[in-house]
C-alpha positions as CSV (number, residue, x, y, z in Angstrom):
1,X,105.2,101.4,132.7
2,X,104.8,105.0,131.1
3,X,107.8,104.5,128.9
4,X,106.4,101.3,127.6
5,X,103.0,102.9,126.8
6,X,104.8,105.7,124.9
7,X,106.7,103.1,122.9
8,X,103.3,101.4,122.3
9,X,101.9,104.7,120.8
10,X,105.1,105.2,118.8
11,X,104.6,101.6,117.3
12,X,100.9,102.4,116.6
13,X,101.7,105.7,114.9
14,X,104.3,104.0,112.8
15,X,101.9,101.2,111.9
16,X,99.3,104.0,110.6
17,X,102.0,106.0,108.7
18,X,103.2,102.6,106.9
19,X,99.6,102.0,106.0
20,X,99.3,105.5,104.5
21,X,102.6,104.9,102.6
22,X,101.3,101.7,101.1
23,X,98.2,103.5,99.9
24,X,100.3,106.5,98.6
25,X,102.6,104.1,96.7
26,X,99.8,102.4,95.1
27,X,98.8,105.6,93.5
28,X,102.2,107.3,93.1
29,X,104.2,104.7,91.0
30,X,103.2,103.7,87.4
31,X,105.4,100.6,87.3
32,X,103.3,97.6,88.5
33,X,106.3,95.7,89.9
34,X,107.4,98.6,92.0
35,X,103.8,99.5,93.0
36,X,102.9,96.0,94.3
37,X,106.3,95.5,95.8
38,X,106.0,98.8,97.9
39,X,102.3,98.0,98.9
40,X,103.5,94.6,100.3
41,X,106.7,95.9,101.9
42,X,104.8,98.8,103.8
43,X,101.9,96.5,104.7
44,X,104.2,94.0,106.2
45,X,106.1,96.6,108.1
46,X,102.7,98.1,109.2
47,X,101.5,94.7,110.7
48,X,104.9,94.3,112.3
49,X,104.6,97.8,114.0
50,X,100.9,97.1,114.7
51,X,101.7,93.9,116.7
52,X,104.5,95.6,118.7
53,X,101.9,98.3,119.6
54,X,99.7,95.6,121.0
55,X,102.4,94.4,123.4
56,X,102.2,97.8,125.2
57,X,98.8,99.1,124.5
58,X,95.1,97.7,124.7
59,X,93.8,96.6,121.3
60,X,91.4,99.6,121.3
61,X,94.2,102.1,122.0
62,X,96.4,100.6,119.1
63,X,93.7,100.2,116.6
64,X,92.5,103.8,117.1
65,X,95.9,105.4,117.2
66,X,96.7,103.3,114.0
67,X,93.4,104.3,112.3
68,X,93.7,108.0,113.2
69,X,97.4,108.2,111.9
70,X,96.5,106.4,108.7
71,X,93.4,108.6,108.0
72,X,95.2,111.9,108.7
73,X,98.4,111.1,106.8
74,X,96.4,109.7,103.8
75,X,94.3,112.7,103.6
76,X,97.1,115.1,103.8
77,X,99.2,113.1,101.4
78,X,96.3,113.1,98.9
79,X,96.1,116.8,99.3
80,X,99.5,117.6,98.8
81,X,100.7,114.8,96.3
82,X,97.5,114.4,94.2
83,X,95.7,117.7,94.7
84,X,92.6,116.0,96.1
85,X,90.1,118.3,97.6
86,X,89.5,118.1,101.5
87,X,86.1,119.1,102.4
88,X,84.8,120.7,105.5
89,X,83.5,117.3,106.5
90,X,86.8,115.6,106.3
91,X,88.3,118.3,108.6
92,X,85.4,118.0,111.1
93,X,85.9,114.1,111.0
94,X,89.6,114.5,111.5
95,X,89.1,116.7,114.4
96,X,86.6,114.3,115.9
97,X,89.0,111.4,115.4
98,X,91.9,113.4,117.1
99,X,89.6,114.3,120.0
100,X,88.6,110.8,120.4
101,X,92.1,109.4,120.6
102,X,93.0,112.0,123.1
103,X,90.0,111.1,125.2
104,X,90.8,107.5,125.1
105,X,94.3,108.1,126.1
106,X,93.2,110.3,129.0
107,X,90.6,107.9,130.2
108,X,93.0,104.9,130.1
109,X,95.5,107.0,132.1
110,X,93.0,107.8,134.7
111,X,91.8,104.2,135.0
112,X,95.5,103.1,135.5
113,X,96.0,105.7,138.4
114,X,92.6,104.8,140.0
115,X,93.3,101.2,140.1
116,X,96.8,101.6,141.5
């Protein structure tokens, strides 16, 4: 069961990464054909990964992991690729999101071991 959950988190992480790549490609490429093609490709891939994550995780775990990965990856990509500023509030929010994901993961593990 634990291996299945790990794969679920890998799928959710991959979904978030693909969502961030869709956003980056929309800003990065000037050709409209390439831009829209990549956005569609990354979004279709993201949904496939997200659906696979739902097979191993609860919808809350999959959604929060997907969102956290997308948020962090988009912010970091914006900083490095587009020289966007990241404020203290962004880092505080990112920290709270990561802590929330860790708490959610730990509480779901404790609930599983308590019910077994």
